[in-house]
Chimera marker file (.cmm) of the C-alpha trace (Angstrom):
<marker_set name="trace">
<marker id="1" x="0.000" y="0.000" z="0.000" r="1" g="1" b="0" radius="0.5"/>
<marker id="2" x="1.430" y="3.372" z="-1.005" r="1" g="1" b="0" radius="0.5"/>
<marker id="3" x="0.067" y="5.446" z="1.887" r="1" g="1" b="0" radius="0.5"/>
<marker id="4" x="-1.014" y="8.260" z="-0.426" r="1" g="1" b="0" radius="0.5"/>
<marker id="5" x="-4.600" y="9.443" z="-0.366" r="1" g="1" b="0" radius="0.5"/>
<marker id="6" x="-6.473" y="9.264" z="-3.608" r="1" g="1" b="0" radius="0.5"/>
<marker id="7" x="-8.548" y="12.234" z="-4.699" r="1" g="1" b="0" radius="0.5"/>
<marker id="8" x="-11.698" y="12.029" z="-6.771" r="1" g="1" b="0" radius="0.5"/>
<marker id="9" x="-13.357" y="14.609" z="-8.982" r="1" g="1" b="0" radius="0.5"/>
<marker id="10" x="-16.820" y="15.916" z="-8.361" r="1" g="1" b="0" radius="0.5"/>
<marker id="11" x="-18.003" y="14.180" z="-11.543" r="1" g="1" b="0" radius="0.5"/>
<marker id="12" x="-16.641" y="10.833" z="-10.351" r="1" g="1" b="0" radius="0.5"/>
<marker id="13" x="-18.419" y="11.176" z="-7.000" r="1" g="1" b="0" radius="0.5"/>
<marker id="14" x="-21.698" y="12.163" z="-8.644" r="1" g="1" b="0" radius="0.5"/>
<marker id="15" x="-21.516" y="9.224" z="-11.057" r="1" g="1" b="0" radius="0.5"/>
<marker id="16" x="-20.819" y="6.826" z="-8.170" r="1" g="1" b="0" radius="0.5"/>
<marker id="17" x="-23.769" y="8.127" z="-6.160" r="1" g="1" b="0" radius="0.5"/>
<marker id="18" x="-26.006" y="8.027" z="-9.241" r="1" g="1" b="0" radius="0.5"/>
<marker id="19" x="-25.071" y="4.379" z="-9.808" r="1" g="1" b="0" radius="0.5"/>
<marker id="20" x="-26.160" y="3.508" z="-6.259" r="1" g="1" b="0" radius="0.5"/>
<marker id="21" x="-29.367" y="5.482" z="-6.566" r="1" g="1" b="0" radius="0.5"/>
<marker id="22" x="-30.208" y="3.705" z="-9.818" r="1" g="1" b="0" radius="0.5"/>
<marker id="23" x="-30.704" y="0.517" z="-7.828" r="1" g="1" b="0" radius="0.5"/>
<marker id="24" x="-27.259" y="-1.061" z="-7.596" r="1" g="1" b="0" radius="0.5"/>
<marker id="25" x="-26.004" y="-1.945" z="-4.135" r="1" g="1" b="0" radius="0.5"/>
<marker id="26" x="-23.433" y="0.361" z="-2.603" r="1" g="1" b="0" radius="0.5"/>
<marker id="27" x="-21.145" y="-2.624" z="-1.992" r="1" g="1" b="0" radius="0.5"/>
<marker id="28" x="-21.257" y="-3.607" z="-5.659" r="1" g="1" b="0" radius="0.5"/>
<marker id="29" x="-20.577" y="-0.046" z="-6.870" r="1" g="1" b="0" radius="0.5"/>
<marker id="30" x="-17.767" y="0.402" z="-4.339" r="1" g="1" b="0" radius="0.5"/>
<marker id="31" x="-16.062" y="-2.812" z="-5.472" r="1" g="1" b="0" radius="0.5"/>
<marker id="32" x="-16.540" y="-1.911" z="-9.109" r="1" g="1" b="0" radius="0.5"/>
<marker id="33" x="-14.971" y="1.539" z="-8.613" r="1" g="1" b="0" radius="0.5"/>
<marker id="34" x="-12.334" y="0.205" z="-6.206" r="1" g="1" b="0" radius="0.5"/>
<marker id="35" x="-13.322" y="2.564" z="-3.407" r="1" g="1" b="0" radius="0.5"/>
<marker id="36" x="-14.367" y="2.009" z="0.188" r="1" g="1" b="0" radius="0.5"/>
<marker id="37" x="-18.084" y="1.467" z="0.729" r="1" g="1" b="0" radius="0.5"/>
<marker id="38" x="-18.075" y="3.859" z="3.701" r="1" g="1" b="0" radius="0.5"/>
<marker id="39" x="-16.632" y="6.592" z="1.479" r="1" g="1" b="0" radius="0.5"/>
<marker id="40" x="-19.405" y="6.020" z="-1.050" r="1" g="1" b="0" radius="0.5"/>
<marker id="41" x="-22.034" y="6.214" z="1.699" r="1" g="1" b="0" radius="0.5"/>
<marker id="42" x="-20.435" y="9.455" z="2.958" r="1" g="1" b="0" radius="0.5"/>
<marker id="43" x="-20.699" y="10.915" z="-0.548" r="1" g="1" b="0" radius="0.5"/>
<marker id="44" x="-24.378" y="9.956" z="-0.667" r="1" g="1" b="0" radius="0.5"/>
<marker id="45" x="-25.026" y="11.680" z="2.700" r="1" g="1" b="0" radius="0.5"/>
<marker id="46" x="-23.139" y="14.777" z="1.620" r="1" g="1" b="0" radius="0.5"/>
<marker id="47" x="-25.167" y="14.990" z="-1.576" r="1" g="1" b="0" radius="0.5"/>
<marker id="48" x="-28.466" y="14.558" z="0.307" r="1" g="1" b="0" radius="0.5"/>
<marker id="49" x="-27.593" y="17.260" z="2.854" r="1" g="1" b="0" radius="0.5"/>
<marker id="50" x="-26.856" y="19.930" z="0.287" r="1" g="1" b="0" radius="0.5"/>
<marker id="51" x="-26.873" y="19.090" z="-3.404" r="1" g="1" b="0" radius="0.5"/>
<marker id="52" x="-25.568" y="22.515" z="-4.427" r="1" g="1" b="0" radius="0.5"/>
<marker id="53" x="-22.719" y="22.549" z="-1.905" r="1" g="1" b="0" radius="0.5"/>
<marker id="54" x="-21.801" y="18.866" z="-2.189" r="1" g="1" b="0" radius="0.5"/>
<marker id="55" x="-18.238" y="18.157" z="-3.219" r="1" g="1" b="0" radius="0.5"/>
<marker id="56" x="-17.419" y="21.863" z="-3.466" r="1" g="1" b="0" radius="0.5"/>
<marker id="57" x="-13.955" y="21.449" z="-1.982" r="1" g="1" b="0" radius="0.5"/>
<marker id="58" x="-11.326" y="21.285" z="-4.644" r="1" g="1" b="0" radius="0.5"/>
<marker id="59" x="-9.069" y="18.854" z="-2.852" r="1" g="1" b="0" radius="0.5"/>
<marker id="60" x="-5.515" y="18.532" z="-4.009" r="1" g="1" b="0" radius="0.5"/>
<marker id="61" x="-5.011" y="19.053" z="-7.688" r="1" g="1" b="0" radius="0.5"/>
<marker id="62" x="-2.828" y="16.582" z="-9.399" r="1" g="1" b="0" radius="0.5"/>
<marker id="63" x="0.241" y="18.642" z="-10.090" r="1" g="1" b="0" radius="0.5"/>
<marker id="64" x="1.698" y="16.112" z="-12.496" r="1" g="1" b="0" radius="0.5"/>
<marker id="65" x="-1.378" y="16.090" z="-14.727" r="1" g="1" b="0" radius="0.5"/>
<marker id="66" x="-1.753" y="19.856" z="-14.943" r="1" g="1" b="0" radius="0.5"/>
<marker id="67" x="1.984" y="20.325" z="-15.509" r="1" g="1" b="0" radius="0.5"/>
<marker id="68" x="1.992" y="17.601" z="-18.154" r="1" g="1" b="0" radius="0.5"/>
<marker id="69" x="-0.922" y="19.210" z="-20.014" r="1" g="1" b="0" radius="0.5"/>
<marker id="70" x="0.791" y="22.599" z="-19.854" r="1" g="1" b="0" radius="0.5"/>
<marker id="71" x="4.002" y="21.168" z="-21.300" r="1" g="1" b="0" radius="0.5"/>
<marker id="72" x="2.129" y="19.378" z="-24.090" r="1" g="1" b="0" radius="0.5"/>
<marker id="73" x="0.428" y="22.648" z="-25.052" r="1" g="1" b="0" radius="0.5"/>
<marker id="74" x="3.804" y="24.383" z="-25.081" r="1" g="1" b="0" radius="0.5"/>
<marker id="75" x="5.316" y="21.652" z="-27.283" r="1" g="1" b="0" radius="0.5"/>
<marker id="76" x="2.430" y="22.032" z="-29.740" r="1" g="1" b="0" radius="0.5"/>
<marker id="77" x="2.835" y="25.797" z="-29.825" r="1" g="1" b="0" radius="0.5"/>
<marker id="78" x="6.598" y="25.577" z="-30.392" r="1" g="1" b="0" radius="0.5"/>
<marker id="79" x="6.131" y="22.969" z="-33.125" r="1" g="1" b="0" radius="0.5"/>
<marker id="80" x="3.743" y="25.275" z="-34.978" r="1" g="1" b="0" radius="0.5"/>
<marker id="81" x="6.165" y="28.206" z="-34.619" r="1" g="1" b="0" radius="0.5"/>
<marker id="82" x="9.055" y="26.074" z="-35.924" r="1" g="1" b="0" radius="0.5"/>
<marker id="83" x="7.041" y="24.951" z="-38.938" r="1" g="1" b="0" radius="0.5"/>
<marker id="84" x="6.106" y="28.542" z="-39.716" r="1" g="1" b="0" radius="0.5"/>
<marker id="85" x="9.700" y="29.737" z="-39.410" r="1" g="1" b="0" radius="0.5"/>
<marker id="86" x="10.955" y="26.930" z="-41.646" r="1" g="1" b="0" radius="0.5"/>
<marker id="87" x="8.496" y="27.977" z="-44.359" r="1" g="1" b="0" radius="0.5"/>
<marker id="88" x="9.547" y="31.615" z="-44.038" r="1" g="1" b="0" radius="0.5"/>
<marker id="89" x="13.225" y="30.627" z="-44.252" r="1" g="1" b="0" radius="0.5"/>
<marker id="90" x="12.619" y="28.609" z="-47.427" r="1" g="1" b="0" radius="0.5"/>
<marker id="91" x="10.765" y="31.558" z="-48.970" r="1" g="1" b="0" radius="0.5"/>
<marker id="92" x="13.554" y="33.977" z="-48.052" r="1" g="1" b="0" radius="0.5"/>
<marker id="93" x="16.227" y="31.673" z="-49.477" r="1" g="1" b="0" radius="0.5"/>
<marker id="94" x="14.298" y="31.371" z="-52.722" r="1" g="1" b="0" radius="0.5"/>
<marker id="95" x="13.883" y="35.124" z="-52.831" r="1" g="1" b="0" radius="0.5"/>
<marker id="96" x="17.639" y="35.615" z="-52.398" r="1" g="1" b="0" radius="0.5"/>
<marker id="97" x="18.424" y="33.096" z="-55.142" r="1" g="1" b="0" radius="0.5"/>
<marker id="98" x="16.192" y="34.816" z="-57.675" r="1" g="1" b="0" radius="0.5"/>
<marker id="99" x="16.786" y="38.353" z="-56.486" r="1" g="1" b="0" radius="0.5"/>
<marker id="100" x="13.098" y="39.192" z="-56.635" r="1" g="1" b="0" radius="0.5"/>
<marker id="101" x="10.121" y="38.238" z="-54.538" r="1" g="1" b="0" radius="0.5"/>
<marker id="102" x="7.863" y="38.068" z="-57.579" r="1" g="1" b="0" radius="0.5"/>
<marker id="103" x="10.071" y="35.614" z="-59.427" r="1" g="1" b="0" radius="0.5"/>
<marker id="104" x="10.437" y="33.471" z="-56.310" r="1" g="1" b="0" radius="0.5"/>
<marker id="105" x="6.672" y="33.292" z="-55.947" r="1" g="1" b="0" radius="0.5"/>
<marker id="106" x="6.225" y="32.453" z="-59.618" r="1" g="1" b="0" radius="0.5"/>
<marker id="107" x="8.956" y="29.828" z="-59.425" r="1" g="1" b="0" radius="0.5"/>
<marker id="108" x="7.346" y="28.213" z="-56.396" r="1" g="1" b="0" radius="0.5"/>
<marker id="109" x="3.901" y="28.343" z="-57.984" r="1" g="1" b="0" radius="0.5"/>
<marker id="110" x="5.145" y="26.739" z="-61.186" r="1" g="1" b="0" radius="0.5"/>
<marker id="111" x="6.950" y="24.063" z="-59.199" r="1" g="1" b="0" radius="0.5"/>
<marker id="112" x="3.699" y="23.146" z="-57.452" r="1" g="1" b="0" radius="0.5"/>
<marker id="113" x="1.807" y="23.114" z="-60.760" r="1" g="1" b="0" radius="0.5"/>
<marker id="114" x="4.387" y="20.798" z="-62.333" r="1" g="1" b="0" radius="0.5"/>
<marker id="115" x="5.685" y="23.153" z="-64.998" r="1" g="1" b="0" radius="0.5"/>
<link id1="1" id2="2" r="1" g="1" b="0" radius="0.2"/>
<link id1="2" id2="3" r="1" g="1" b="0" radius="0.2"/>
<link id1="3" id2="4" r="1" g="1" b="0" radius="0.2"/>
<link id1="4" id2="5" r="1" g="1" b="0" radius="0.2"/>
<link id1="5" id2="6" r="1" g="1" b="0" radius="0.2"/>
<link id1="6" id2="7" r="1" g="1" b="0" radius="0.2"/>
<link id1="7" id2="8" r="1" g="1" b="0" radius="0.2"/>
<link id1="8" id2="9" r="1" g="1" b="0" radius="0.2"/>
<link id1="9" id2="10" r="1" g="1" b="0" radius="0.2"/>
<link id1="10" id2="11" r="1" g="1" b="0" radius="0.2"/>
<link id1="11" id2="12" r="1" g="1" b="0" radius="0.2"/>
<link id1="12" id2="13" r="1" g="1" b="0" radius="0.2"/>
<link id1="13" id2="14" r="1" g="1" b="0" radius="0.2"/>
<link id1="14" id2="15" r="1" g="1" b="0" radius="0.2"/>
<link id1="15" id2="16" r="1" g="1" b="0" radius="0.2"/>
<link id1="16" id2="17" r="1" g="1" b="0" radius="0.2"/>
<link id1="17" id2="18" r="1" g="1" b="0" radius="0.2"/>
<link id1="18" id2="19" r="1" g="1" b="0" radius="0.2"/>
<link id1="19" id2="20" r="1" g="1" b="0" radius="0.2"/>
<link id1="20" id2="21" r="1" g="1" b="0" radius="0.2"/>
<link id1="21" id2="22" r="1" g="1" b="0" radius="0.2"/>
<link id1="22" id2="23" r="1" g="1" b="0" radius="0.2"/>
<link id1="23" id2="24" r="1" g="1" b="0" radius="0.2"/>
<link id1="24" id2="25" r="1" g="1" b="0" radius="0.2"/>
<link id1="25" id2="26" r="1" g="1" b="0" radius="0.2"/>
<link id1="26" id2="27" r="1" g="1" b="0" radius="0.2"/>
<link id1="27" id2="28" r="1" g="1" b="0" radius="0.2"/>
<link id1="28" id2="29" r="1" g="1" b="0" radius="0.2"/>
<link id1="29" id2="30" r="1" g="1" b="0" radius="0.2"/>
<link id1="30" id2="31" r="1" g="1" b="0" radius="0.2"/>
<link id1="31" id2="32" r="1" g="1" b="0" radius="0.2"/>
<link id1="32" id2="33" r="1" g="1" b="0" radius="0.2"/>
<link id1="33" id2="34" r="1" g="1" b="0" radius="0.2"/>
<link id1="34" id2="35" r="1" g="1" b="0" radius="0.2"/>
<link id1="35" id2="36" r="1" g="1" b="0" radius="0.2"/>
<link id1="36" id2="37" r="1" g="1" b="0" radius="0.2"/>
<link id1="37" id2="38" r="1" g="1" b="0" radius="0.2"/>
<link id1="38" id2="39" r="1" g="1" b="0" radius="0.2"/>
<link id1="39" id2="40" r="1" g="1" b="0" radius="0.2"/>
<link id1="40" id2="41" r="1" g="1" b="0" radius="0.2"/>
<link id1="41" id2="42" r="1" g="1" b="0" radius="0.2"/>
<link id1="42" id2="43" r="1" g="1" b="0" radius="0.2"/>
<link id1="43" id2="44" r="1" g="1" b="0" radius="0.2"/>
<link id1="44" id2="45" r="1" g="1" b="0" radius="0.2"/>
<link id1="45" id2="46" r="1" g="1" b="0" radius="0.2"/>
<link id1="46" id2="47" r="1" g="1" b="0" radius="0.2"/>
<link id1="47" id2="48" r="1" g="1" b="0" radius="0.2"/>
<link id1="48" id2="49" r="1" g="1" b="0" radius="0.2"/>
<link id1="49" id2="50" r="1" g="1" b="0" radius="0.2"/>
<link id1="50" id2="51" r="1" g="1" b="0" radius="0.2"/>
<link id1="51" id2="52" r="1" g="1" b="0" radius="0.2"/>
<link id1="52" id2="53" r="1" g="1" b="0" radius="0.2"/>
<link id1="53" id2="54" r="1" g="1" b="0" radius="0.2"/>
<link id1="54" id2="55" r="1" g="1" b="0" radius="0.2"/>
<link id1="55" id2="56" r="1" g="1" b="0" radius="0.2"/>
<link id1="56" id2="57" r="1" g="1" b="0" radius="0.2"/>
<link id1="57" id2="58" r="1" g="1" b="0" radius="0.2"/>
<link id1="58" id2="59" r="1" g="1" b="0" radius="0.2"/>
<link id1="59" id2="60" r="1" g="1" b="0" radius="0.2"/>
<link id1="60" id2="61" r="1" g="1" b="0" radius="0.2"/>
<link id1="61" id2="62" r="1" g="1" b="0" radius="0.2"/>
<link id1="62" id2="63" r="1" g="1" b="0" radius="0.2"/>
<link id1="63" id2="64" r="1" g="1" b="0" radius="0.2"/>
<link id1="64" id2="65" r="1" g="1" b="0" radius="0.2"/>
<link id1="65" id2="66" r="1" g="1" b="0" radius="0.2"/>
<link id1="66" id2="67" r="1" g="1" b="0" radius="0.2"/>
<link id1="67" id2="68" r="1" g="1" b="0" radius="0.2"/>
<link id1="68" id2="69" r="1" g="1" b="0" radius="0.2"/>
<link id1="69" id2="70" r="1" g="1" b="0" radius="0.2"/>
<link id1="70" id2="71" r="1" g="1" b="0" radius="0.2"/>
<link id1="71" id2="72" r="1" g="1" b="0" radius="0.2"/>
<link id1="72" id2="73" r="1" g="1" b="0" radius="0.2"/>
<link id1="73" id2="74" r="1" g="1" b="0" radius="0.2"/>
<link id1="74" id2="75" r="1" g="1" b="0" radius="0.2"/>
<link id1="75" id2="76" r="1" g="1" b="0" radius="0.2"/>
<link id1="76" id2="77" r="1" g="1" b="0" radius="0.2"/>
<link id1="77" id2="78" r="1" g="1" b="0" radius="0.2"/>
<link id1="78" id2="79" r="1" g="1" b="0" radius="0.2"/>
<link id1="79" id2="80" r="1" g="1" b="0" radius="0.2"/>
<link id1="80" id2="81" r="1" g="1" b="0" radius="0.2"/>
<link id1="81" id2="82" r="1" g="1" b="0" radius="0.2"/>
<link id1="82" id2="83" r="1" g="1" b="0" radius="0.2"/>
<link id1="83" id2="84" r="1" g="1" b="0" radius="0.2"/>
<link id1="84" id2="85" r="1" g="1" b="0" radius="0.2"/>
<link id1="85" id2="86" r="1" g="1" b="0" radius="0.2"/>
<link id1="86" id2="87" r="1" g="1" b="0" radius="0.2"/>
<link id1="87" id2="88" r="1" g="1" b="0" radius="0.2"/>
<link id1="88" id2="89" r="1" g="1" b="0" radius="0.2"/>
<link id1="89" id2="90" r="1" g="1" b="0" radius="0.2"/>
<link id1="90" id2="91" r="1" g="1" b="0" radius="0.2"/>
<link id1="91" id2="92" r="1" g="1" b="0" radius="0.2"/>
<link id1="92" id2="93" r="1" g="1" b="0" radius="0.2"/>
<link id1="93" id2="94" r="1" g="1" b="0" radius="0.2"/>
<link id1="94" id2="95" r="1" g="1" b="0" radius="0.2"/>
<link id1="95" id2="96" r="1" g="1" b="0" radius="0.2"/>
<link id1="96" id2="97" r="1" g="1" b="0" radius="0.2"/>
<link id1="97" id2="98" r="1" g="1" b="0" radius="0.2"/>
<link id1="98" id2="99" r="1" g="1" b="0" radius="0.2"/>
<link id1="99" id2="100" r="1" g="1" b="0" radius="0.2"/>
<link id1="100" id2="101" r="1" g="1" b="0" radius="0.2"/>
<link id1="101" id2="102" r="1" g="1" b="0" radius="0.2"/>
<link id1="102" id2="103" r="1" g="1" b="0" radius="0.2"/>
<link id1="103" id2="104" r="1" g="1" b="0" radius="0.2"/>
<link id1="104" id2="105" r="1" g="1" b="0" radius="0.2"/>
<link id1="105" id2="106" r="1" g="1" b="0" radius="0.2"/>
<link id1="106" id2="107" r="1" g="1" b="0" radius="0.2"/>
<link id1="107" id2="108" r="1" g="1" b="0" radius="0.2"/>
<link id1="108" id2="109" r="1" g="1" b="0" radius="0.2"/>
<link id1="109" id2="110" r="1" g="1" b="0" radius="0.2"/>
<link id1="110" id2="111" r="1" g="1" b="0" radius="0.2"/>
<link id1="111" id2="112" r="1" g="1" b="0" radius="0.2"/>
<link id1="112" id2="113" r="1" g="1" b="0" radius="0.2"/>
<link id1="113" id2="114" r="1" g="1" b="0" radius="0.2"/>
<link id1="114" id2="115" r="1" g="1" b="0" radius="0.2"/>
</marker_set>
């Protein structure tokens, strides 16, 4: 056993409670979701006491997940910037070779058209 406490989202808790209230036994749902039955019953009580305030605490956010998502977004952004800069560099090199922007464009256009 790791000794770390697991945290659950509000949506997870609501889905668990909904499963019990749909007629399934709390023991069955708890085993299925790999949670303690007493925890599930506590969630049910909390929801009955105040549906609007239930599960309002944010708990501990998973730092690894949010950091990972942030880094993936950054990688995507940098990849797009690199692709853009590569295209600009190719266009500038072609422009230098021909000495004119118009000829470079025409040359590129003709190359795409197969002429």
